N, C-alpha and C positions, 0 to 999 in steps of 0.2 A: 380302325383310326380317325378317319376323317369325320366320321357322325359324331366324334366326340367334340370338336370345335365347333360344332356349327347350332351347339347348345349354350342357353348364355352359363355362368360359372357365379361362384359365390366365394368372393376373396376374405379369407382371416389373418392371421400373425401373422401380417407384414413387419418382414425385416430388412436390412437394406440387401439381402445375397439371395433370401428366402420368404416364402409365403404360400398358405396352404388355399387351393381351390378344390371346392366340390363342386362335382356335377350333380345337378339333377334333374331326372324327367319326369316330367315335365322342371325343368329349371323358373326361378323367379326372379334372378341379380343378374346383372351383367357385370363386365369390364375386369377383366384382371388387370393390376397396375404394379408389377415386378416380377420376381422370378423365385421359384421355390416348389412346395413338394403339391402333389395332386394327388388328390383323395376323392376316389369311386367305394360308393358302398351300394351295394356289397359285391355290385360287378358292374360294367357296363358293355353290353353287345355281346355278352359270355366271357368280356374280360375281366380275372380278377383283380382285387386291388392290388395286391402285391404287387402285379404287373407295370402297374402306377405311380405306386407309393416310391419318393426318393428324389435327392436333389437336380435342380435343373440348371446347365449353364446358360447364362443369357450372354446373349451377342448382338451388336448397336449395331444396326441396317442402315440407320440413318438419323436428323437429327429430331425426329420425330415417331422413331418404329425402333425395336428390337425383336426378336427371334427368341423363341424358349426350347429348347430338345429334350426331349427324355433321356433320361438315364439307364432307363431300363430298356431291353424291345420286348414289345409287347405284339402280335401279331392280331389285325381284325380287318377282314377281309381282304387277306393280300398281302393290307400295307405294313410295315415294319416302324414302329415308333411313331413319336406327334412331331415331327420334327418342321420348319418353317414357318410356326404359325407365327403370325403377324400381330402385335397389338399396337395402336397407338393410347400411348398414355394421356391420360387428362390434364397432367398440367406441365406439359412443357410444348406452346402453339408455334408455330410458327418456324423459323429458317434465320440463321446469323448469314447464311449466304443470302438470301431472300433481302435480306434487310439492306445486304451492301450492293446489292442490285448485280450480284452473281449469277443467281438461279432463281429462277420462283418458287415460292411457296408452298412445300407441299400439301399442306389443306388449305391454302389462299388468306392465313388469318394471321398478321403481323407477328413478328418476334416479342418472345418475353424472355425474359433473362431467371434462368432457372437458378433458383436457392436451393434452402435447403428442400427438400422436398423426396418424391421417389426415387428418382436416379442419381440426384446429388447427396450429399451426405447426409445422413442423419445424425442428428445428436441429439444423444441423451447423457447429461451428468452424471446421472446413476447406474449408469452401465461405464465402466470404465476400457470395455473395449471401442464407445465410442463419445469419449468424454476427451476434453483436452489435457486431464493431468496424465490421462492414459497413451497421449501422441494418435490420436486417431484419429482426432479433427485439429487442425491447424488454428490457432488464435489468431486473431485480425491483428491483436495488440497485448502484448503480456509487461509488467511489471515486475523487478524482485525485489523484495523490503525485507530489512534487514531485521531481525526480531532475536532475543536476549531470553534464557530460559534461567532459572532460580541460579544458576551456578555460574552466571554467567558466559555462557556461552552462547556464540553466536550463530545462527541457522537463518538461512535464504526461502523467505516463503516466498512465490509465486501466485498474484494474481496476475488473470487472463480473462480477455475479454474476445466474444464474437456475436457479431449481429444476429436475431432469430427474427427479428420482424422489424416493423417499421417505428424507429422512437423506441427499441427493445433489445437489450445487450442480454446474454448471457453472459453471466460471471462464475469463476471457478478461484479456489483460494488452496492452494498447494503445496507439501511443502516435500522434502527429499522420502524418498518411503524406508531409505535405509534409517532414519532419524526420527521418525513417529509411527507409534503404534494407530493405525486406520484402521477403518472396516473394508477402505477400498484400498486393492493392491499397489495402487499410484500415489499415495500417500494425500489424496483428499479430504481437503479440511472443512469445507463449506460451497454449498454451491445455492445459486440465485438469479433472479433480474433483476436489473434496474432500468425504470425507463423514465423520459425524458417530455417536454412539452414541445411543442413546437416552438418558442423560441430558445429553446436548448440548456433551460433551466431543469432541472432536478425532479422528477413528476413522483417516484415510489421508489423504496427500493425494499424488497419479499424480506421477511425474516427471517430466514436462513443467512442475510447478512449483514442485516440491522443489529440482531443478535452479537452476544458475547461468545466467540470460538473460542473452542477447549482444544489444546493441543496435547495430547499426552506424548512426552519426550521419551526415548529409551535412553538416554544417556546416564539414568538415575535422577536427574532433576524432579523437580513437584512438576505439573500440572499445568501449562501454559495458559492463560487465557488475554485473547487479544480481541480488543473490539474496533471497525476500523470507520473510520468518520469520514462515508461518503456523501456528504453534505445537508442541504436544507433542502424537501422535499413538500411540494406541494401543489397547487393549484398555478398557473399560467396567472402572472401580472394581469390586475384588472379584471378578474372573474370575481361576480357579484357574493356575497357568501361564503367567502373560501375560508377553512379553518385555518388551513398555511399558502403560503406563500411559496413557490418552486425559485431558488436562487444557484446561484451560478459561483456559488464560495467554497463548492467540494467538485465532484464532477457534474460535468456538464458538455453538449452536444452539439458542434459546429461543424460547419461546412471547411474544415482544413486538418493538417495532417494532425498525427496525435502528438500531445504534447505533454508535459508534465511540469508544471509549474512550482511544484516543491511538494515532498514526502518527509515527512514530521513524525517521530517517536521517540516514546518517551523510554525506552529501553537502555541499554548500557553492556559493556565488558566490564571484565575486572579491571578495576584502577586502583593505583597506589597513592596518596598522600605526597605532593611535588610543592606546595607552597600553602601560603594564609595570606590574604591582603583583607582590607579591612575599607569598605568603600565610602563615599560621601555620605551615606546614611548610615554610618557608623556599622554597618552588619557585615560581622565576622564572618571571611569567604574561604571554604578550603578548596582547593583547587587540585585536580587526581591528572595522571598521565592518558587516562582516556576522553578526556575531554571534557570531562562533566565537572560542574560545580556544584557545591553545598552549602547553604547562608546555615553557621553554625548556632550565632548568637547575637543580637543587636547591641551596641554599645549605646545606653542613654546617656542624654545630656542632662544636668543639674540647673535650675533656672530658678534666681532668687529674684523676691520682691524689691526688696536695696540691695542690688550687687556693691555699691558703694561701702558700705557698714564691712565686708568680707576681711579677715585679720589672711594678710598675708604670712606664708611662715617660707621658712626655706625650702628651697626646690622650687622656685617659680609656682610655689603652689600657695590655695586658698582655705581658709578655714570658718564653718560656721561662726556667725554671733548671734547672740540675743535680735541686734540692731538691722542685721540684714535679713531674719525670716526663713521660716522652713524652707529645704530643698523640694523642689516639682520637678521630678524625674518625666522630659518630654522626648520624640525619635528629633535626630539630628535633621537642623533645616526645620522643624514645623514649631509652631506656637510660639513663636518667639527667642526659639533653641539656636544658637550657633550650629553653624554645619562644621564639620569632621574633617582633617585634612591629613589625609594617611602618607606615613614618609614623608614629614613635613618639622621640620624646624622653625617655629614659634621666639618670633624676639619681641612681640608686644609686649611680653609680661616679664620683661628683665630687669632684678633688681637693681636700679641703676645706682644706688649709692653703696652698694657691696661692690660694683664692678669699680667704682671712681677710688675707693677705699683701694681695692686692688692694683689699680692704676699708680698713683701716687704712691703704695710700697711700692713697687717695680720701678717706678721714676728714681727714688729715693736711694735704692738696691744699685741703680746704672751709674747715680752721680759719686754713691761712695766709690763704685772702682776705679769710676775717673780719676776720684782723687789719690787714689794710690796709685795709681799707672804714674799719675804726675810726680808723686812724691819719688818712686823708686828713680823717675827719668832726673830729679833734682840732684839724688842721692850722688848716680850716675857720673852725674856732669862737676861734682864739686869733686868726685875723685880724679876725676880727669885733669881737673885745673889742678891740682897737689901736685899729681907727676909731673907736670910740663913745670 
């Protein structure tokens, strides 16, 4: 069995926990980088292939080495199994302890942080067992956004981010699996990547995130369509001949804690009409109990070329005349039209002559009543004098 591992290996079908090793004699490639299936075709040193095929447990023996041991018993030259095979991975150099000065580096190279790779977590948004929607990969940042279907029912859609390379982030958009009909069992709706420029501005948005996202709801509502505005993507500021310049008006990347400045969405739950108001521009606005408003109509203001020649009628109203000219309807506050003051009582157009007449009538009635009281008092006084 020892002879088997003195030969180079060809590695294929690498996953986080398994890989395929093909031993050739003579072989032309080297270096297994994971753990998995051992393939010998058809035999090696008289050992049939079936004695080697199978899963291989991995035991980490150090910061840069691990051990692969066969799951099946195989006899070769008196040895049993292929235990204690030591392999040095190519992408995990140095030792953290040596970086801290606690122990010498195992291979004499500086320590490098292990991120996504053969030993770290393998991220694949298309695999429900390796993505953030399925919970296999913990996102570095997530944000819930409430969206509404055609029936007015609110749903939480999660947007998760994980850094996959320098200035590159993987993004997944997913909903509760019980609320959507998705090809992914974990409710994944869309995924893609965002890249950033060195100045923190947005560089590119992959097509899976830039296009409209279809959401097949399971509550009987119509299919939803949601479009995310990630910001303005392009080349860094000052790039000669750039078709677009990246901005920080949406997503941006800076050396700071995660921060959400604002999340705006144009959906709303079902609402009932609570009141109607009129603003200074003359718009009739309906107000609903879900916090939404809707402009229903705009009241125009009639402008005349000679307003002094309008004919005043009862009720503080004015009527068009031949001298006043034709009415010209304008929006409130523009092109010479006055502004509309909602819920206000205007006193400038009071009919003063009518009001003065009414005041005189009221005054005469008061005087008549006063005379009546005076006369009655005089009669009572005469009667009292007679009795005396």
